[in-house]
NUMAR-378104 format. One record per residue: residue number from 0; residue in one letter; x, y, z of N, C-alpha, C in turn. Coordinates in Angstrom, 2 decimals. Layout:
BEGIN
i,aa,n_c1,n_c2,n_c3,ca_c1,ca_c2,ca_c3,c_c1,c_c2,c_c3
NUM,a,X,Y,Z,X,Y,Z,X,Y,Z
...
***
This chain:
BEGIN
i,aa,n_c1,n_c2,n_c3,ca_c1,ca_c2,ca_c3,c_c1,c_c2,c_c3
0,x,56.60,121.80,110.78,56.49,123.18,111.26,55.43,123.26,112.35
1,x,55.74,123.98,113.43,54.78,124.15,114.51,54.27,125.58,114.53
2,x,53.28,125.83,115.37,52.68,127.17,115.44,53.64,128.20,116.01
3,x,54.76,127.73,116.58,55.74,128.66,117.15,56.83,129.05,116.16
4,x,56.88,128.38,115.01,57.90,128.71,114.02,57.62,130.05,113.37
5,x,58.68,130.81,113.14,58.58,132.06,112.39,59.51,131.94,111.19
6,x,58.95,132.07,110.01,59.73,131.99,108.77,59.93,133.41,108.27
7,x,61.18,133.76,108.10,61.56,135.14,107.76,62.12,135.18,106.34
8,x,61.45,135.91,105.45,61.91,136.07,104.08,62.77,137.32,103.98
9,x,64.06,137.11,103.73,64.99,138.22,103.58,65.05,138.57,102.10
10,x,64.17,139.45,101.69,63.96,139.74,100.28,62.52,139.39,99.95
11,x,61.80,140.30,99.30,60.36,140.11,99.12,59.96,140.25,97.65
12,x,60.70,139.58,96.78,60.40,139.63,95.35,59.32,138.64,94.95
13,x,59.25,138.36,93.64,58.18,137.51,93.10,58.22,136.10,93.65
14,x,59.42,135.51,93.80,59.50,134.13,94.28,59.11,134.05,95.75
15,x,59.53,135.03,96.53,59.12,135.06,97.94,57.61,135.18,98.05
16,x,57.02,136.03,97.23,55.55,136.18,97.27,54.85,134.89,96.87
17,x,55.38,134.21,95.85,54.77,132.94,95.43,54.80,131.93,96.56
18,x,55.91,131.86,97.29,56.00,130.93,98.41,55.06,131.33,99.54
19,x,55.01,132.62,99.84,54.12,133.11,100.91,52.66,132.77,100.57
20,x,52.28,133.04,99.34,50.90,132.76,98.91,50.60,131.28,99.02
21,x,51.56,130.45,98.62,51.36,129.01,98.70,51.28,128.49,100.12
22,x,52.18,128.96,100.98,52.20,128.51,102.37,50.92,128.89,103.10
23,x,50.40,130.08,102.82,49.15,130.51,103.43,47.97,129.76,102.83
24,x,47.99,129.60,101.50,46.89,128.92,100.82,46.75,127.47,101.24
25,x,47.88,126.82,101.49,47.86,125.41,101.91,47.79,125.27,103.44
26,x,47.73,126.40,104.12,47.58,126.45,105.59,48.70,125.74,106.33
27,x,49.89,125.82,105.76,51.07,125.29,106.45,51.49,126.26,107.55
28,x,51.38,127.53,107.26,51.71,128.58,108.22,50.56,129.58,108.27
29,x,50.43,130.23,109.42,49.50,131.35,109.54,50.25,132.64,109.20
30,x,49.51,133.66,108.88,50.12,134.93,108.48,51.06,135.46,109.56
31,x,50.72,135.25,110.82,51.54,135.76,111.92,52.85,134.99,112.07
32,x,53.00,133.88,111.33,54.24,133.10,111.37,55.18,133.45,110.23
33,x,54.79,134.40,109.40,55.60,134.79,108.26,55.98,136.25,108.37
34,x,57.27,136.51,108.20,57.77,137.89,108.21,58.62,138.10,106.97
35,x,58.54,139.29,106.42,59.33,139.62,105.24,60.01,140.96,105.43
36,x,61.18,141.08,104.84,61.92,142.34,104.86,62.46,142.59,103.47
37,x,62.53,143.84,103.09,63.03,144.20,101.77,63.53,145.64,101.84
38,x,64.50,145.96,100.98,65.01,147.33,100.96,63.94,148.31,100.49
39,x,62.92,147.78,99.79,61.81,148.62,99.32,60.69,148.57,100.37
40,x,60.55,149.61,101.14,59.55,149.66,102.19,58.15,149.48,101.62
41,x,57.90,150.09,100.44,56.57,149.99,99.85,56.23,148.55,99.47
42,x,57.24,147.76,99.15,57.01,146.35,98.81,56.57,145.59,100.06
43,x,57.19,145.85,101.18,56.79,145.22,102.44,55.36,145.60,102.79
44,x,55.03,146.85,102.63,53.67,147.31,102.93,52.65,146.63,102.03
45,x,53.01,146.44,100.77,52.13,145.78,99.81,51.83,144.34,100.24
46,x,52.88,143.60,100.64,52.68,142.22,101.06,51.90,142.14,102.37
47,x,52.16,143.07,103.25,51.45,143.09,104.53,49.96,143.33,104.31
48,x,49.63,144.25,103.44,48.23,144.56,103.16,47.53,143.40,102.44
49,x,48.25,142.75,101.52,47.62,141.70,100.72,47.47,140.38,101.45
50,x,48.48,140.02,102.26,48.47,138.70,102.89,48.36,138.73,104.41
51,x,48.48,139.90,105.01,48.38,140.00,106.46,49.60,139.51,107.21
52,x,50.73,139.32,106.50,51.95,138.84,107.15,52.61,139.97,107.93
53,x,53.61,139.61,108.72,54.41,140.59,109.44,55.51,141.10,108.52
54,x,55.90,142.34,108.69,57.03,142.87,107.93,57.99,143.56,108.88
55,x,59.25,143.47,108.56,60.30,144.06,109.39,60.84,145.28,108.66
56,x,60.32,146.43,109.02,60.70,147.66,108.35,61.67,148.48,109.20
57,x,62.31,147.79,110.16,63.30,148.45,111.00,64.65,148.49,110.30
58,x,65.48,149.42,110.64,66.83,149.45,110.09,67.62,148.25,110.60
59,x,68.26,147.56,109.69,69.10,146.44,110.09,68.36,145.16,110.39
60,x,67.07,145.08,110.05,66.28,143.85,110.27,66.43,143.35,111.70
61,x,66.09,144.17,112.65,66.33,143.85,114.06,65.50,142.67,114.56
62,x,64.42,142.33,113.85,63.58,141.21,114.28,64.06,139.87,113.72
63,x,65.11,139.90,112.91,65.62,138.69,112.29,66.02,137.60,113.29
64,x,66.60,137.92,114.45,66.98,136.86,115.39,65.81,136.05,115.92
65,x,64.58,136.55,115.79,63.42,135.82,116.30,63.01,134.66,115.40
66,x,63.52,134.63,114.18,63.10,133.62,113.20,63.73,132.26,113.50
67,x,62.97,131.20,113.21,63.53,129.85,113.28,64.06,129.42,111.92
68,x,63.44,129.95,110.86,63.88,129.67,109.49,64.04,130.99,108.76
69,x,65.19,131.17,108.12,65.46,132.38,107.34,65.59,131.98,105.87
70,x,64.72,132.53,105.05,64.76,132.24,103.61,65.47,133.39,102.90
71,x,66.60,133.08,102.28,67.33,134.09,101.52,66.67,134.20,100.15
72,x,65.96,135.31,99.94,65.16,135.46,98.72,65.39,136.80,98.05
73,x,66.58,137.37,98.28,66.96,138.59,97.55,67.64,138.18,96.25
74,x,68.10,139.14,95.49,68.76,138.83,94.22,70.16,138.26,94.48
75,x,70.56,137.23,93.74,71.88,136.63,93.97,73.03,137.63,93.94
76,x,72.92,138.66,93.12,74.01,139.64,93.02,74.19,140.43,94.32
77,x,73.17,140.40,95.20,73.23,141.15,96.46,73.73,140.30,97.62
78,x,74.23,139.10,97.34,74.63,138.18,98.40,75.62,138.80,99.37
79,x,76.72,139.31,98.87,77.77,139.83,99.74,77.28,140.98,100.61
80,x,76.61,141.94,100.00,76.17,143.12,100.76,75.08,142.76,101.77
81,x,74.15,141.88,101.38,73.06,141.53,102.28,73.56,140.77,103.50
82,x,74.35,139.72,103.28,74.79,138.91,104.42,75.85,139.62,105.25
83,x,76.60,140.51,104.64,77.54,141.32,105.43,76.78,142.23,106.37
84,x,75.63,142.73,105.91,74.82,143.64,106.72,74.07,142.92,107.82
85,x,73.60,141.68,107.55,72.69,141.02,108.48,73.31,139.85,109.22
86,x,74.58,139.58,108.99,75.23,138.44,109.62,75.10,138.48,111.14
87,x,75.21,139.66,111.72,75.17,139.80,113.18,73.81,139.42,113.77
88,x,72.76,139.43,112.94,71.43,139.09,113.43,71.12,137.61,113.30
89,x,72.03,136.85,112.70,71.81,135.42,112.50,72.52,134.61,113.58
90,x,72.03,133.41,113.85,72.67,132.56,114.85,72.58,131.10,114.42
91,x,73.42,130.28,114.99,73.55,128.88,114.58,72.31,128.06,114.89
92,x,71.40,128.58,115.71,70.17,127.86,116.01,69.12,127.99,114.93
93,x,69.38,128.83,113.95,68.43,129.04,112.87,68.80,128.15,111.66
94,x,67.80,127.90,110.84,68.03,127.22,109.58,67.94,128.25,108.46
95,x,68.96,128.29,107.61,68.93,129.16,106.44,68.56,128.34,105.22
96,x,67.52,128.78,104.53,67.14,128.18,103.25,67.40,129.21,102.17
97,x,68.21,128.84,101.21,68.56,129.76,100.13,67.85,129.39,98.85
98,x,67.16,130.36,98.23,66.59,130.15,96.90,67.33,131.02,95.88
99,x,68.59,131.33,96.20,69.41,132.16,95.32,69.98,131.31,94.20
100,x,69.54,131.55,92.99,69.99,130.75,91.85,71.49,130.89,91.64
101,x,72.15,129.74,91.45,73.56,129.74,91.08,74.54,129.92,92.21
102,x,74.07,130.04,93.46,74.98,130.26,94.60,75.12,128.97,95.39
103,x,76.30,128.32,95.37,76.48,127.06,96.10,76.48,127.26,97.60
104,x,76.16,126.21,98.33,76.11,126.31,99.79,77.47,126.68,100.37
105,x,78.54,126.21,99.77,79.88,126.52,100.28,80.15,128.03,100.25
106,x,79.63,128.70,99.25,79.80,130.15,99.17,78.94,130.86,100.21
107,x,77.74,130.38,100.40,76.86,130.96,101.41,77.46,130.84,102.81
108,x,78.00,129.67,103.09,78.52,129.40,104.44,79.66,130.33,104.82
109,x,80.36,130.88,103.84,81.44,131.82,104.13,80.94,133.12,104.73
110,x,79.69,133.47,104.44,79.13,134.73,104.92,78.25,134.56,106.16
111,x,78.10,133.32,106.64,77.19,133.04,107.76,77.98,132.71,109.02
112,x,77.32,132.77,110.18,77.99,132.34,111.41,78.50,130.91,111.28
113,x,79.53,130.60,112.02,80.20,129.31,111.88,79.25,128.14,112.11
114,x,79.32,127.17,111.21,78.56,125.91,111.27,77.05,126.13,111.25
115,x,76.60,127.18,110.62,75.16,127.43,110.49,74.59,126.52,109.41
116,x,73.48,125.81,109.70,72.92,124.89,108.71,72.28,125.64,107.54
117,x,72.57,125.17,106.33,72.04,125.76,105.11,71.43,124.67,104.24
118,x,70.25,124.94,103.72,69.65,124.09,102.70,69.43,124.97,101.47
119,x,69.97,124.53,100.36,69.77,125.24,99.10,68.55,124.68,98.39
120,x,67.73,125.54,97.85,66.51,125.10,97.19,66.30,125.87,95.89
121,x,65.65,125.23,94.95,65.24,125.90,93.72,63.78,125.57,93.45
122,x,62.87,126.44,93.92,61.45,126.27,93.61,61.13,126.99,92.30
123,x,59.87,127.03,91.95,59.46,127.89,90.84,58.16,128.61,91.20
124,x,57.74,129.51,90.34,56.64,130.41,90.69,55.29,129.70,90.82
125,x,55.18,128.45,90.38,53.93,127.71,90.56,53.67,127.41,92.04
126,x,54.60,127.77,92.91,54.36,127.67,94.36,53.12,128.45,94.75
127,x,52.82,129.52,94.03,51.66,130.36,94.34,50.35,129.61,94.23
128,x,50.31,128.54,93.42,49.08,127.76,93.25,49.26,126.33,93.74
129,x,50.30,126.09,94.55,50.52,124.77,95.14,51.03,123.72,94.19
130,x,51.62,124.13,93.07,52.07,123.17,92.06,53.53,123.38,91.66
131,x,54.33,123.83,92.60,55.74,124.06,92.31,56.49,122.75,92.15
132,x,57.60,122.82,91.44,58.58,121.73,91.38,59.85,122.27,92.03
133,x,60.25,121.68,93.15,61.37,122.19,93.93,62.41,121.11,94.16
134,x,63.66,121.46,93.99,64.76,120.56,94.36,65.51,121.18,95.54
135,x,65.99,120.33,96.44,66.75,120.80,97.60,68.03,119.99,97.75
136,x,69.02,120.60,98.39,70.25,119.88,98.74,70.81,120.50,100.01
137,x,71.49,119.71,100.83,72.01,120.22,102.10,73.41,120.81,101.97
138,x,73.69,121.79,102.81,75.06,122.25,102.99,75.79,121.32,103.94
139,x,77.05,121.60,104.23,77.84,120.65,105.03,77.39,120.57,106.49
140,x,76.68,121.57,107.00,76.25,121.55,108.40,74.76,121.21,108.55
141,x,74.05,121.03,107.45,72.63,120.70,107.52,72.46,119.22,107.84
142,x,71.59,118.93,108.78,71.34,117.56,109.19,69.95,117.12,108.73
143,x,69.61,115.88,109.07,68.35,115.31,108.61,67.15,116.16,108.99
144,x,67.16,116.70,110.21,66.01,117.48,110.66,65.88,118.79,109.89
145,x,67.00,119.34,109.44,66.95,120.57,108.66,66.35,120.32,107.28
146,x,66.75,119.21,106.68,66.16,118.82,105.39,64.67,118.55,105.54
147,x,64.28,117.97,106.67,62.87,117.67,106.90,62.04,118.96,106.97
148,x,62.59,119.98,107.62,61.89,121.27,107.70,61.74,121.89,106.31
149,x,62.85,121.88,105.57,62.80,122.44,104.21,61.81,121.67,103.35
150,x,61.82,120.35,103.46,60.91,119.55,102.66,59.46,119.83,103.04
151,x,59.20,120.02,104.33,57.84,120.32,104.77,57.35,121.64,104.19
152,x,58.22,122.63,104.17,57.84,123.93,103.62,57.54,123.84,102.13
153,x,58.43,123.21,101.39,58.27,123.18,99.93,57.23,122.15,99.48
154,x,57.03,121.09,100.27,55.99,120.11,99.93,54.61,120.74,99.98
155,x,54.47,121.77,100.78,53.18,122.45,100.89,52.82,123.19,99.61
156,x,53.82,123.43,98.78,53.56,124.21,97.57,53.86,123.42,96.29
157,x,53.95,122.09,96.41,54.21,121.28,95.22,55.03,120.05,95.56
158,x,55.75,119.52,94.57,56.60,118.35,94.80,58.02,118.79,95.15
159,x,58.72,117.92,95.87,60.09,118.20,96.29,60.95,116.99,95.96
160,x,62.13,117.24,95.43,63.11,116.18,95.19,64.46,116.63,95.74
161,x,65.14,115.70,96.43,66.49,115.99,96.89,67.48,115.53,95.83
162,x,68.40,116.40,95.48,69.39,116.09,94.45,70.78,116.43,94.97
163,x,71.83,115.85,94.40,73.20,116.27,94.76,73.40,117.72,94.32
164,x,74.17,118.45,95.10,74.33,119.87,94.78,74.86,120.15,93.37
165,x,75.76,119.34,92.81,76.20,119.62,91.43,75.07,119.61,90.40
166,x,73.92,119.04,90.77,72.79,118.98,89.85,71.86,120.20,89.98
167,x,72.13,121.09,90.93,71.20,122.20,91.17,71.14,123.18,90.01
168,x,72.23,123.36,89.29,72.18,124.25,88.13,71.29,123.67,87.04
169,x,71.31,122.35,86.89,70.42,121.72,85.92,68.97,121.90,86.32
170,x,68.70,121.82,87.61,67.35,122.04,88.12,66.90,123.47,87.82
171,x,67.80,124.41,88.05,67.48,125.82,87.79,67.09,126.02,86.33
172,x,67.81,125.38,85.44,67.51,125.50,84.01,66.21,124.81,83.65
173,x,65.96,123.64,84.24,64.79,122.84,83.86,63.50,123.37,84.49
174,x,63.38,123.24,85.79,62.12,123.59,86.44,62.09,125.01,87.00
175,x,63.26,125.54,87.35,63.30,126.91,87.86,62.91,127.92,86.79
176,x,63.50,127.77,85.61,63.23,128.69,84.50,62.14,128.17,83.57
177,x,61.80,126.90,83.69,60.87,126.27,82.77,59.52,126.95,82.60
178,x,58.88,127.41,83.71,57.57,128.05,83.54,57.58,129.22,82.56
179,x,58.66,129.97,82.52,58.70,131.12,81.61,58.56,130.69,80.16
180,x,59.14,129.54,79.82,59.05,129.04,78.45,57.64,128.54,78.14
181,x,57.00,127.94,79.14,55.61,127.51,78.94,54.71,128.72,78.74
182,x,54.96,129.80,79.48,54.16,131.02,79.30,54.35,131.59,77.90
183,x,55.58,131.53,77.40,55.83,132.00,76.03,55.08,131.14,75.01
184,x,55.07,129.83,75.25,54.33,128.93,74.37,52.85,129.27,74.41
185,x,52.31,129.49,75.61,50.89,129.82,75.76,50.57,131.12,75.03
186,x,51.45,132.09,75.18,51.25,133.38,74.52,51.21,133.21,73.00
187,x,52.11,132.39,72.48,52.16,132.15,71.04,50.92,131.39,70.57
188,x,50.47,130.40,71.36,49.27,129.66,70.99,48.04,130.56,70.96
189,x,47.92,131.38,71.99,46.78,132.30,72.05,46.81,133.27,70.87
190,x,47.99,133.82,70.59,48.12,134.75,69.47,47.77,134.07,68.15
191,x,48.17,132.80,68.02,47.84,132.05,66.81,46.35,131.86,66.66
192,x,45.68,131.56,67.77,44.23,131.40,67.73,43.52,132.67,67.33
193,x,43.98,133.79,67.88,43.39,135.09,67.54,43.63,135.42,66.07
194,x,44.85,135.14,65.61,45.17,135.39,64.20,44.30,134.56,63.26
195,x,43.86,133.39,63.74,43.01,132.51,62.92,41.54,132.87,63.01
196,x,41.22,133.89,63.84,39.85,134.37,63.88,39.11,134.19,65.19
197,x,39.71,133.54,66.19,39.05,133.37,67.48,39.10,134.68,68.27
198,x,38.09,134.89,69.12,38.16,136.05,70.01,39.15,135.75,71.13
199,x,39.62,136.79,71.79,40.70,136.64,72.78,40.31,135.72,73.92
200,x,39.08,135.86,74.44,38.66,135.05,75.59,38.62,133.57,75.23
201,x,38.12,133.25,74.03,38.05,131.85,73.61,39.45,131.28,73.37
202,x,40.31,132.06,72.71,41.68,131.60,72.46,42.42,131.36,73.76
203,x,42.20,132.24,74.74,42.86,132.09,76.04,42.37,130.85,76.77
204,x,41.04,130.65,76.80,40.49,129.49,77.51,40.94,128.18,76.88
205,x,40.93,128.12,75.55,41.35,126.90,74.86,42.83,126.63,75.06
206,x,43.64,127.67,75.06,45.08,127.51,75.29,45.36,126.96,76.68
207,x,44.75,127.58,77.68,44.99,127.15,79.06,44.55,125.71,79.28
208,x,43.36,125.37,78.77,42.86,124.01,78.97,43.71,122.99,78.21
209,x,44.20,123.37,77.04,45.05,122.48,76.26,46.34,122.16,77.00
210,x,46.96,123.18,77.57,48.21,122.96,78.32,47.95,122.16,79.59
211,x,46.85,122.48,80.27,46.50,121.74,81.48,46.24,120.28,81.15
212,x,45.50,120.04,80.07,45.20,118.67,79.68,46.44,117.91,79.25
213,x,47.33,118.58,78.52,48.56,117.94,78.09,49.43,117.56,79.28
214,x,49.52,118.45,80.27,50.30,118.14,81.47,49.70,116.97,82.22
215,x,48.37,116.94,82.30,47.70,115.81,82.98,47.93,114.51,82.23
216,x,47.93,114.56,80.91,48.19,113.36,80.13,49.63,112.87,80.32
217,x,50.56,113.81,80.42,51.95,113.42,80.67,52.06,112.65,81.99
218,x,51.34,113.14,82.99,51.40,112.51,84.31,50.69,111.15,84.32
219,x,49.63,111.01,83.50,48.79,109.82,83.55,49.26,108.71,82.61
220,x,50.18,109.01,81.70,50.58,108.02,80.70,52.10,108.02,80.54
221,x,52.57,107.09,79.73,54.01,107.01,79.49,54.37,107.66,78.15
***
């Protein structure tokens, strides 16, 4: 990524925010290189105030053609309506990165300009702290340089692995959804500690350190 690249998040939900926070925190991009758009104007204003990024609050996302990379980060159920609305603002010189769970590249390509390169990705919310686990796969028009751009973006927020597209649903189940189960485990551990007589702050600190230590041990041993 160069200082001239503009990464445009079409959809500004939790995953988009996690990526934005990670990209800024790891200094891969400057705030002026990131733009976000969302149907909720107040959400755009919130991100602009918190991170200093650009937001496109114009009707029809008129600034979308300026982007070199477009990240599809709206809800998967909104695919048809979103791309039908914004297709005219996209062009084959852009790279589309999709983080829409469960949507294959072949389906995306039907709604995009002809032969537009697409890279499908499944990150997770640990992108916000630079520890995401992300898998990527190319669409039929994505070339080596497009994968390299996607890998550079996601490597800034954690590890990246390229997998065959039929494996992306498994990735979504494992690492995409996995953090939520770890949070539930942490919640149960903390609650157990409190039930056994620990104060909340101590139970929380011990739970967090235990999970962090266990993860480090997994990485350091067999």
